[in-house]
N, C-alpha and C positions, 0 to 999 in steps of 0.2 A: 504494500500500500504506500501511497505518497500522501504526506501530511504537510499542509502549508500553515505557517504561523506568522503572526505579525507582532512585533514588539517595538519599543521605542527607546532609544538611547538618550540620555540627558545631553542637551546641546553642548554643555561645557565639559562633557566626558567622552566625546567621540574619539579623540586621540587615544585615550586610555583604553577604550573598548577595542579599538583596532589593534593596539599594541598587545593587549591580552590575547587576542585571537591569532596573533602572529606567533605566540608561544603557548598554545594550548598544551597542557601536560600530556605526555604519552599515556600516563596512567588513566587520564580521563578519556582519551580517544579509545583506549583499549576497553574501558568499562562501557562506553557507549556502544562499541561494536559487540561486546559480549552480551549486552542487554538486547541486541537484535537489530540495531541500525546498520544498514549497508551503505548509506550515504547521508550527509547532512551539509547543506550549502546555505550560506547566509549572504544576502545582498543588502546594501544600505543605500537609501535615497534620503539625503538630509538626515533627520533623526529617526526616520522609519527604517526598521529592519524587517526583512522578509526571509523566512526560513523555509526550506523544503527538505523534509526528512523522508527517507525511503526505509521502510522496515516491514516486517511481516505483521506485527501486532503493536500498534502505538500505545494502547493502554498498558500492555505488558511491559513495553520499553520504559514507560514512566514509572511503573511499579518497581521494576528491577533497579532503577536508578535512584528512586526516591530517598533511600537511606544509605546509599553508597557514600562512604566518607569523602572520597575525592569529588564526587558530584555535589555533595552538601557544601563543601568548601568553595567550589566553583560557583554555585548558585548564590552563596553569600557575597562573593566578590562581584558577580554580575548585578546583584541587587543594589550595590552601591553605584553602579553605572547606568542603570536603566530607570526610565520613568514608568514604563509599562513592561512588566516582566512577562505577562501572558494576557492576551485579550481574546482567547479562544474558548471562553466558558468558565474560566476560573479553576481553582484547585479541584483536582479529581476529574477534570474533563478528559474525555477519551478520544476526541476528534479535533482537528484543526479547523481552519477557515473553510466555510462551505464552498464547494466548486460551483462556479457560475457558468463556465463554458470550457470546453476542452476540444482540441483538434486531434 
């Protein structure tokens, strides 16, 4: 499945956000892959961030990462940089943005 998400970075923290993503810890990428993601891409337009995640089971991916220590630390770090951490239905949501059109 492919899941699209939208988040927002704080305008004064864009450089920090991009720097963090140039150095994502291998432990985190390993955990994300082990949780079931096969790909995760983030695009930025101004302060808007658009994520595309490819995985078999998005709800399962979230559940497997929820208490993983490396992910918990990363989410705390991202929480300092983001205005909107998730706008796809809130905590416990199991789907991303709704598909409007696809070719």
